[in-house]
NULUM-825538 format. One line per 8 residues: number of its first residue (from 1); their letters; for each residue x, y, z of C-alpha. Coordinates in steps of 0.001 Angstrom, whole numbers, plus 500000, padded with zeros to 6 digits. Layout:
<sites>
NUM = a = X:Y:Z | ...
</sites>
This chain:
<sites>
1 = mlskrqie = 365236:445869:778335 | 363141:448833:779412 | 359431:448562:779405 | 357106:450927:777338 | 356067:452790:780385 | 359600:453401:781490 | 360511:454798:777900 | 357300:457041:778407
9 = ilellehg = 358735:458223:781638 | 362191:459071:779896 | 360408:460949:777243 | 358619:463066:779911 | 361985:463821:781570 | 363661:464545:778133 | 362164:468056:778209 | 364736:469081:780666
17 = drntgkri = 362677:470214:783607 | 362247:468251:786862 | 359142:466200:787264 | 357779:464950:790537 | 356682:461375:790938 | 353063:462416:791543 | 353009:464503:788358 | 354336:461677:786248
25 = agmlgvta = 351828:459357:787772 | 348923:461588:786846 | 350298:461971:783282 | 350739:458140:782858 | 347672:457252:784696 | 349492:454757:787196 | 350207:455198:791074 | 353064:457178:792386
33 = rtvradir = 354584:453875:793895 | 354764:452398:790418 | 356658:455428:789095 | 359026:454967:792090 | 359531:451252:791157 | 360229:452544:787485 | 362676:455314:788493 | 364673:452525:790581
41 = vltstlpa = 364993:450458:787414 | 365888:453499:785187 | 368462:454695:787878 | 370269:451263:787832 | 369971:450729:783910 | 370828:454133:782445 | 374483:454514:783587 | 375362:451678:781147
49 = fgasidsk = 374051:453730:778333 | 375506:457100:778956 | 372607:458607:781143 | 371452:459122:784748 | 368609:460345:786784 | 369147:462636:789624 | 366486:462376:792387 | 365655:465210:794838
57 = rgkgyklt = 363148:464953:797772 | 360358:467256:797171 | 361712:468458:793807 | 361373:465394:791647 | 363486:463667:788995 | 365934:465097:786315 | 367408:463281:783432 | 371008:463812:782259
65 = vedpeayk = 372241:462359:778962 | 376134:462287:778701 | 376289:459909:775748 | 373431:460840:773202 | 374350:458009:770889 | 374341:455274:773407 | 371122:456640:774954 | 369535:456599:771564
73 = rmkmqale = 370499:453135:770670 | 369160:451854:774047 | 365763:453323:773272 | 365583:452051:769813 | 366269:448562:771008 | 363498:448814:773665 | 361063:450407:771191 | 361881:447462:768604
81 = ledqsdrl = 360766:444870:771231 | 357613:446938:771770 | 357134:447111:767830 | 357284:443270:767686 | 354452:442938:770503 | 352408:445413:768673 | 352801:443486:765288 | 351745:440282:766743
89 = sklallll = 348516:442064:767974 | 347933:443384:764536 | 348609:440001:762891 | 346156:438381:765189 | 343554:441024:764296 | 344003:440441:760762 | 343249:436853:761258 | 340290:437207:763699
97 = krktflkl = 338380:439400:761650 | 338017:437069:758551 | 336570:433636:758066 | 338845:432861:755157 | 342540:432000:754898 | 345068:434930:755056 | 348178:434507:752704 | 351617:435157:754192
105 = vdaadtly = 352464:437551:751646 | 349259:439595:752164 | 349973:439700:755839 | 353610:440908:755121 | 352376:443620:752846 | 349840:444808:755187 | 352322:445068:758174 | 355177:446294:755972
113 = vsestikn = 357532:443470:757051 | 359107:440381:755289 | 357604:437018:755018 | 360164:435650:756959 | 359344:437990:760026 | 355821:436926:759577 | 356571:433309:759817 | 358725:433916:763057
121 = dlrvlkke = 355657:435885:764518 | 353218:433095:763621 | 355090:430623:765479 | 355015:432806:768495 | 351183:433751:767731 | 350118:430089:767091 | 351188:429113:770577 | 349339:431991:772286
129 = lesrglkv = 346155:431480:770321 | 346107:427711:771038 | 346554:428444:774648 | 343265:430361:774458 | 341351:427530:773109 | 341675:428263:769364 | 342959:426094:766509 | 345334:427437:763981
137 = itkprygi = 345166:425919:760574 | 347991:426297:758034 | 347315:425197:754549 | 350014:425356:751668 | 349091:428015:748931 | 346254:429312:751151 | 347793:430603:754315 | 346497:430402:757692
145 = riigserq = 343245:430627:759403 | 341880:430573:763061 | 339114:428200:764063 | 336963:428302:767001 | 333534:429028:768310 | 332236:432691:767399 | 332172:433545:771128 | 335826:432285:771599
153 = lrnvyrsy = 336869:434284:768737 | 335323:437399:769961 | 336639:437159:773292 | 340125:436725:771942 | 339538:439506:769570 | 338515:441698:772406 | 341802:440863:774411 | 343886:442284:771429
161 = leadsivp = 342020:445630:771434 | 344115:447250:774164 | 345630:450220:772612 | 344950:453016:769939 | 348200:452094:768241 | 346672:448753:767292 | 343324:449955:765739 | 343849:453645:764984
169 = glkgqlyq = 339974:454154:764463 | 338993:452252:767715 | 338973:455407:769814 | 338321:457878:766990 | 335211:459305:765588 | 333155:456210:765022 | 334059:455058:768547 | 332877:458388:769867
177 = qlrqlvvs = 329568:458194:767851 | 328837:454598:769133 | 329640:455704:772658 | 327342:458701:772508 | 324634:456412:771196 | 325046:453846:773835 | 325083:456297:776520 | 322054:458045:775305
185 = vleeegal = 319945:455031:774832 | 321048:453597:778258 | 319949:457064:779844 | 316518:456857:778032 | 315908:453453:779415 | 316998:454371:782837 | 319845:451607:782817 | 322695:452323:785047
193 = vteigien = 325827:450663:783759 | 329431:450990:784807 | 331982:452921:782733 | 333872:449794:781903 | 330660:448081:781076 | 329919:450918:778638 | 333325:450599:776944 | 332971:446855:776751
201 = lvihiwia = 329549:447040:775083 | 330863:449651:772724 | 333888:447427:771829 | 331525:444513:771513 | 329486:446372:768861 | 332773:447384:767100 | 333768:443683:766823 | 330229:442518:765912
209 = sermdagl = 330276:445040:762898 | 333845:443703:761926 | 332757:440115:762215 | 329453:440628:760406 | 331369:442346:757476 | 333271:438959:757190 | 329809:437239:757243 | 330016:435879:760773
217 = vadispsd = 327337:436243:763177 | 327121:435485:766990 | 326378:431741:767919 | 323276:431833:770381 | 321670:428660:771553 | 317788:428348:771092 | 317238:428085:774907 | 319385:431468:775486
225 = kenlsrlk = 317471:432986:772643 | 313969:432167:774097 | 314900:433015:777725 | 316742:436266:777007 | 314398:437743:774573 | 311694:438059:777365 | 313975:440312:779532 | 313803:444104:779853
233 = eyqvaekl = 317455:444122:778586 | 316622:442682:775389 | 314217:445599:774794 | 317065:447827:775492 | 319238:445852:773100 | 316600:446157:770330 | 316378:449927:770663 | 320318:450117:770391
241 = akslenil = 320301:447676:767495 | 317751:450098:765719 | 319612:453162:766409 | 322934:451463:765336 | 321613:450891:761819 | 322207:454437:760736 | 325772:454461:762172 | 326918:450996:760908
249 = gvklpqde = 324937:450673:757838 | 323762:447069:758754 | 320784:445538:760380 | 321723:443450:763324 | 320169:440058:763306 | 318327:438613:766363 | 321394:436627:767408 | 323500:439873:767624
257 = ivymtmhl = 320727:441424:769580 | 320628:438603:772074 | 324414:438693:772442 | 324083:442353:773163 | 321453:441444:775775 | 324052:439218:777263 | 326550:442047:777501 | 324032:444442:779308
265 = lgaksvsy = 323338:441890:781889 | 327160:441525:782599 | 327510:445321:782873 | 324517:446529:784799 | 325128:448181:788076 | 321523:448462:789397 | 318493:447229:787874 | 315891:449531:786130
273 = eengmkdf = 313086:449483:788653 | 315421:449742:791675 | 318134:452258:790654 | 317124:454752:793308 | 317395:452441:796314 | 320294:452497:798685 | 319748:449306:800599 | 321675:446667:798613
281 = ekivdpni = 320043:443961:800435 | 316825:444977:798717 | 318554:445381:795380 | 320678:442042:795285 | 319525:438558:795464 | 319850:437016:798805 | 321709:434006:797211 | 324420:436576:795820
289 = ieisaall = 324701:438083:799257 | 325396:434699:800859 | 327909:433899:798149 | 329641:437238:798852 | 329917:436531:802550 | 331148:432931:802033 | 333967:434468:799788 | 334957:436883:802603
297 = rvadehmq = 334789:433986:805194 | 337316:431981:803006 | 339712:435036:802923 | 339332:435586:806590 | 340020:431789:807398 | 343109:431410:805247 | 344598:434948:805088 | 343625:436285:808546
305 = lslsadkk = 342394:439665:806968 | 339116:440082:809112 | 337060:441197:806295 | 333767:439464:807121 | 332605:442342:809546 | 333158:444946:806785 | 329574:445760:805555 | 330915:448325:803045
313 = llsglalh = 332963:445581:801610 | 330130:442966:801584 | 327875:445389:799913 | 330317:446281:797090 | 331289:442881:796540 | 327755:441679:796210 | 326857:444448:793769 | 329875:443566:791613
321 = lrpalnrf = 329161:439871:791593 | 325583:440392:790391 | 326658:441425:786795 | 329850:439270:787012 | 327803:435965:787466 | 325965:436910:784182 | 329384:437265:782567 | 330450:433975:783768
329 = kygltirn = 327131:432360:782645 | 327474:433575:779126 | 330934:433184:778796 | 331707:436935:778342 | 335136:438443:779156 | 335923:442038:780456 | 339218:443362:780301 | 340818:444854:783521
337 = pmlseikq = 343080:447759:782388 | 344360:447958:786105 | 345342:444206:786450 | 349135:444593:786551 | 348816:447597:788774 | 346426:445725:791238 | 348896:442808:791290 | 351688:444954:792107
345 = sypkafda = 350139:447284:794530 | 348031:444953:796327 | 349662:441596:796193 | 348199:440319:799425 | 344596:441236:798257 | 345299:439577:794964 | 346117:436496:796741 | 343028:436648:798749
353 = svlmgkkl = 341031:437143:795591 | 342562:433820:794250 | 341132:432137:797188 | 337778:433798:796716 | 337699:432955:792997 | 338251:429271:793876 | 335364:429301:796416 | 333337:431076:793703
361 = qeltdaai = 333977:428316:791258 | 332937:425759:793657 | 329599:427570:794353 | 328684:428666:790875 | 330720:426223:788599 | 332053:429541:787092 | 335606:429827:785505 | 337092:432886:786871
369 = nedelgyl = 339949:434607:784932 | 342841:436802:786124 | 340943:439890:784913 | 338043:439105:787111 | 340138:438238:790128 | 341744:441672:789699 | 338322:443401:790345 | 337784:441058:793447
377 = alhvgaam = 341203:442187:794662 | 340193:445854:794244 | 337479:445451:796585 | 339559:443538:799146 | 342357:446220:798679 | 340054:449130:799615 | 338889:447188:802739 | 342506:446668:803780
385 = erqesqrv = 343309:450327:802942 | 340339:451338:805334 | 341634:449001:808149 | 344973:450446:807697 | 343586:454047:808064 | 341943:453050:811328 | 345079:451685:812982 | 346466:453569:815973
393 = kkqalvvc = 349196:455937:815152 | 352644:455473:816640 | 353307:457170:819842 | 356634:459036:820249 | 358466:460727:823062 | 360846:463440:822290 | 363748:463831:824578 | 365989:466924:824353
401 = atgiassq = 368803:468447:826258 | 368594:472046:824838 | 366203:474834:825465 | 362349:475163:824947 | 362758:476931:821468 | 364928:474021:820096 | 362770:471294:821477 | 359625:472965:820077
409 = llyyklqa = 361330:473333:816675 | 361974:469458:816733 | 358504:468866:818020 | 356762:470630:815076 | 359259:469248:812513 | 358193:465757:813510 | 354406:466590:813428 | 354872:468087:809896
417 = rfngrmdi = 356865:465328:808635 | 354902:462380:810131 | 351530:463812:810411 | 348934:461169:810399 | 351419:458282:811094 | 352866:459379:814301 | 351653:461438:817458 | 354148:463209:819805
425 = agicsaae = 353044:461978:823220 | 355238:464556:824996 | 358683:466308:825353 | 360910:465617:828354 | 364603:465871:829404 | 366822:462850:829901 | 366612:463282:833838 | 362725:463279:833576
433 = lqtrsled = 362716:460009:831254 | 363965:458051:834318 | 360635:458492:836192 | 358348:458559:833162 | 356309:455511:832269 | 356843:454256:828702 | 353956:451929:828596 | 352254:453982:825916
441 = idlivstv = 355365:454745:823980 | 356300:453201:820573 | 359331:455204:819885 | 361833:457619:821651 | 363223:460401:819459 | 366340:461839:821331 | 368838:464579:820732 | 371128:463082:823482
449 = plpgslsa = 372593:459503:824119 | 370086:457403:826138 | 370852:454053:827959 | 370135:450870:825938 | 367844:449277:828460 | 364765:451291:827661 | 361627:449393:826700 | 360848:451417:823432
457 = pvvnvhtl = 363213:451787:820564 | 365483:454953:820370 | 366408:457121:817464 | 369170:459761:818054 | 368568:462719:815977 | 369801:466180:815212 | 367890:468944:816620 | 367092:470212:813085
465 = lresdvgq = 366045:466730:811917 | 368403:465802:809139 | 367212:463415:806185 | 369193:460520:807644 | 367187:460878:811000 | 363918:460771:809027 | 364938:457527:807374 | 365793:455822:810655
473 = ieqiiadr = 362196:457066:812117 | 360544:455785:808892 | 361968:452337:809407 | 360701:452130:812986 | 357235:453584:812005 | 356758:450945:809199 | 358669:448269:811151 | 360827:447816:808176
481 = kqtlsayi = 363696:445556:807212 | 365471:447289:804439 | 366430:444906:801729 | 365246:441478:800253 | 368387:439795:801587 | 366946:440266:805132 | 364306:437672:804138 | 366589:435293:802242
489 = ppdhiflq = 369445:433811:804160 | 372389:432195:802159 | 371183:428582:802607 | 367887:429625:800935 | 369685:430500:797504 | 370283:427959:794872 | 372041:429023:791568 | 372424:427838:788125
497 = lsctnrdd = 369941:424700:788553 | 369549:422420:785367 | 365832:422025:785750 | 363994:421934:782439 | 360355:422603:783386 | 358177:424197:786100 | 357291:420778:787874 | 360934:420015:788475
505 = vlqflveq = 361729:423414:789836 | 358723:423245:792348 | 359633:419819:793406 | 363177:420664:794044 | 362140:423883:796060 | 359654:421907:798069 | 362175:419362:798898 | 364566:422074:800390
513 = mekrfdvp = 361592:423568:802358 | 361028:420121:803931 | 364662:419837:804987 | 364470:423222:806768 | 360861:423600:808175 | 357933:421585:809381 | 355678:421852:806203 | 352427:420146:805425
521 = anllalik = 352577:417032:803407 | 350528:418724:800578 | 352796:421668:800129 | 353626:420943:796469 | 349989:420395:795603 | 349072:423683:797275 | 351515:425392:795186 | 350367:423668:791973
529 = ereemapt = 346832:424632:792871 | 347670:428232:793118 | 349410:428122:789640 | 346331:426493:788168 | 344266:429457:789273 | 346477:432196:787934 | 350241:431613:786885 | 352601:433411:789330
537 = fqenhvav = 355043:434882:786571 | 355613:438583:787437 | 357854:440159:784782 | 361680:440008:783719 | 361844:436263:783745 | 360705:436079:787354 | 358077:433965:789007 | 356870:433853:792606
545 = phpiypvm = 355201:430602:793263 | 353444:430017:796695 | 350807:428018:798082 | 347258:428720:797778 | 346782:428872:801466 | 349258:430318:804052 | 351041:427398:805838 | 353958:429056:807906
553 = depvvlcc = 354038:431240:811163 | 356560:433540:809608 | 357144:434437:805792 | 359774:432043:804306 | 361462:432870:800846 | 363778:430485:798655 | 365428:431672:795630 | 366769:429733:792643
561 = tlqqpidw = 368044:430554:789086 | 368167:428227:786122 | 370905:427701:783588 | 368175:428113:780785 | 364859:429687:780875 | 361720:427554:781096 | 358099:427925:780242 | 356044:429296:783183
569 = ggnavqvi = 352369:429531:782012 | 353325:430809:778729 | 356093:433032:779862 | 359902:432389:779915 | 361203:432129:783620 | 364793:431961:784773 | 364446:433109:788454 | 362057:431682:790950
577 = flfcipkq = 361184:433007:794464 | 359302:430426:796433 | 357314:432439:798760 | 355507:430697:801799 | 353040:433210:803101 | 352436:433591:806830 | 349156:432671:808334 | 348890:436224:810204
585 = yngdlqel = 349080:439235:808008 | 351595:441814:809340 | 353600:444876:808365 | 356744:442676:807696 | 354790:440974:804998 | 353905:444334:803220 | 357554:445271:803449 | 358614:441855:801947
593 = yesmvafi = 356186:442286:798931 | 357490:445796:798321 | 361206:444608:798517 | 360373:441823:796213 | 358502:444038:793716 | 361342:446454:793665 | 363822:443789:792871 | 361749:442094:790205
601 = edrqkvke = 361259:445429:788468 | 364979:446144:788246 | 365785:444375:784988 | 369561:444910:785414 | 369680:443327:788855 | 367563:440241:787532 | 369928:439945:784677 | 373049:439962:786977
609 = liqaqdle = 371298:437488:789306 | 370581:435062:786380 | 374407:435425:785408 | 375701:434900:789102 | 377767:431814:789568 | 378114:432108:793530 | 376661:433690:796545 | 379469:436378:796801
617 = acfplln = 378081:437642:793230 | 374446:437054:794150 | 374020:438391:797610 | 374788:441983:797020 | 371998:442027:794384 | 369429:441208:796902 | 370647:444332:798942
</sites>
């Protein structure tokens, strides 16, 4: 079924006008690449429900609905699933904002559903909450209650506050009042805090007020209370608490002020006395700089990314780690609203962040969650983009048989179409080509047939440069293999396995790797270690396990489907791609990532792959 974002894209297109991918991306707050992936899913899914999307280069996308009833039913089904997810979040918040039992009948009345629906939801929610370290107690005639430390409860509470629809007032007038007050006090005190830090602080205050209304106060140890009350940040928290009394109508006890101090330490960008300094080595503790350098060395050693020499990355990472280490120390969580986008757009960077997170745990004893790994990946992804922007552009030689005017037309068409990615090294005739050196040429674009013995690849094009010609050139510029099937030969595909758990699946796939390749003896252990850092579930019942360190010279992918879905880190999985990352990063790897992401996001293709009984039915799906 379609995701909430894909439904939002449809609703934008329902107005009738064409919308470009760039415009849709801006309206939804995602990347153009994400929109293209969603459009691919919609294009393959909609025909079964009486609708289609027409795509035109440069003009955008247009939705056509031929069967309104079927289209409406499809949207309603998708929204019902989304409603269930929202209901689980609302039920969790009902439980988390109280210290007494919640009766099922009261929960049903509050959420406008039946008691049987609440019972079904509770089974799902109980498993989810217990996986987060909380205990769910059910008592006949009393109802249900959640037990855990106050800090755990607040962290989980925070994780459910992700959408306005869950708590309508969260981003309303009170939120704005709290935010303005926090910003005002921080500015008066000269405290530079990130935007995300401000948001988390405001939401913490919101949660604190909800918990205090229920008679629950932050649990702070005597040592933390003594040590933190001496800091400058504590004075800022005291001033905040005093100002908050008028808005919240409640006086914050010292434990809450200390807890607010922890949040300030976990959000601060630059210290109060030093916020005008530009030299990060004078701002950040040398130990943090050394930790940052150690993380980059780990990524270089195992991922071949050449990050250690990037001073901009080192300074950005060190400045990020300073407040992050405080968050780890005090057990504070910070939500990363871009996590899914980061994992999708920068999979290589996220894998590097997993290695960095593992090293950080070794150096600091800090437990790193996926949200924090996502922020590390952002820094690495930015560095990789900088590296990519500095790469030498492809050099193309244009070979023409016609006159000067037509050759110049082709020249300028190529320059306009591939500006920034390809330079035209020159124009010559087929005869002149015989004596011209091709040592500096990556690609020959020719309007006439040429011999096949040339040292550079040749693309034959029309003088007016048709779209099919552009596609051929694009493939060579990006060194692209077009489909996922190019990376998965038939003997790497295993359908309808009877495995019933994750360990059995991984054991089977590793055994198949051992039959085909020279792999390290601890390959299975490396894959399980990666799963422990962050489950490799993607979406649409698909997981992509891989070793925490690259172990192959070339990328290797094995694929299997299961007769029944299994649990994979709290998610149901029925399609598994075992992906062995190559030791050396190259363009092929990025193309493989993109091909895999495109397939995983296509719900219809995933569904058909799950149902496939033989390679004849399976292989076209990977194309």
